[in-house]
N, C-alpha and C positions, 0 to 999 in steps of 0.2 A: 504494500500500500504506500509506503514511504517513497519507493522508487517511482510509482505512478504520479505521486504529488510533485516530486522534483522534476520529472519529465514534463508534466503539464505546465509547471511554472516556467521552465526553460522555454518551451514552445510559445507560451504567452509573451514572454519578454522579447523573443526574436520576432514574433509577429508584430508587436507594438513598435519595435525599432524599425522594421521594414516599412510599415505603414507610415511612420513619421518621416522616413527618408524619402519615400515616394511623394509625399505632399510638399516637400521643400523645393518648389519650382525654381528658386533662385540659383540652385546648383546645376541647372541644366546648361547644356552647351548653347542653347538659344534661350536666354533668360526672359522672363515676362516683363512687360512694360505697360503702363497705362498713361494715356494722355487725355486730358479733359479741359475743355474751354467753353466758356459761355460767350456767345457771339454778341456783337453790338445790337442785334435784333432780339436778344434774350433767349436764344435756343442754346441748350447745353448739348455739346457733342462729346461723347466718350468713346475712346478706342482702346480696347484691352487686347493685347497681342503678345506674341513671343518674337524675339529679335534674332533671326538667322544672321550669320556672318558671311561675308563674301569669301573669305579664306582663299584668295587668289583665283577663284572661279569666275567664269564669265556669266553675267546676268543675261538671260535670253538663250543661254546654252546649257551649261551644267546645272545652273540653278534658275528657277523661274523661266522655264523654256518658252520661247516665243511661240504663239499660236495654240498653247495648251492652257486649260484651266489650272490655276495655281492657287493655293490656299492663302496667299498674301500674308505670309508669316511662317511660323513653325509650330510644331506640337498641335495643340487644339486649334480649332478655327478661330480666327480673329473675330472679335465681337465689336460691332459698330452700333452705337446707341444714340438716338436723338430723343429728347423729351417732348418735342412738338413736331407736328407735321412740317416737312421741309420740301424744298426743291433742290435736287442734286443735278447739277448741270442743266437746270431748267425743267427737270422731270420730277413729278410728285413722288415723295416717299413718306408714308404715314409715320407718326411717332412710334418708337419701339426699338427692339433689339434685333439685329441681323448679323449673320455671319458674313464676312467680307472675303470675297474671292476676286480674282482678276484673270484676264487673259492678256499677258504681256505681249507687246509687239514693238518692233523697231520704230515705227512711225505713229502707232496708236495703241493705247491700252483700253481694254474694256473692264470697267469696275462693276462688280456684281454684288448686289445686296440680296442675300438668301434668307428666307423666312425661318429656317431651322438654325438658330443661333448657338445652341448648346450641343456641340458635336465634335468629334475628332476632325481635324483639318482635312483628312483624306476621304470624308464621307459625303462629298458634294453630290446633290441631286438637282439637276437643272429645272425640273418641274416645280421646285420650291423657290425659284427666283421671284423676288418681289420687284426688282428693278435692275436694269442694265444701262449703263451710260458709257460713253467713250470720251477719252481725253488724249491730248498729245503730250508725250513725255518730253523732257528737256534735260539739259546738263545741270547737275547740281553745282553749287558754288564751290564745294570742296568734297573730297572723297569721304564717304561715311561707311565704315566697316560693318556696323550692325544696323540692320534695317530700322528706320525710325519714322514715325508719323509726327508731323507738326500741324497744329491747328492755330490759325490766327483769328483775331476778333472779327474780321470781315467774313469769316466762314470759309476761307480757303484752307483746304486740307491738302497736305503734300506728303507723299511717301518718298522718302529720301533713302537711297541705298546705293553703295558704290559711287559711281559718278552719274547716277540717274535720279531725276526728280519727276514725280508723277503727281501733278496737281489736279484737284477737282473742287468745285464750289458747292457749298451747302448754304442755302439761304432760306 
């Protein structure tokens, strides 16, 4: 009986330690980040994502391949949230949470807002899209190793990664 108790205690401690280690997302190779801004019009935009690194790879090639749906981040799906109905690139998006995907391209990116926001990043289903918009990528002001989202007061959201900047407007 004593051996069973000790074995049970040991298994419980290992299980608790493993669960704790799995929950610490800051230790991941692509750490989590959150950016939140209230625009001049009073809309709060929040983006909860993981930051993949370039690590010498080519965007549009080995990472975020051109012409293919990409989870726009790493690990779980990136979550894009607005507290009011908005216009993204002039198209209507109701208030709520969405997973953010994209289709990168050399001359144009498609930004996808998917209704299923709580999901692994690799579980994309096109039938669940709430909105798709297009935007033109540009050169970033400086090289950014870890993918980063910036939001300014005007509602301009920019994904910056490597030497690429992908802007879209939220009003």
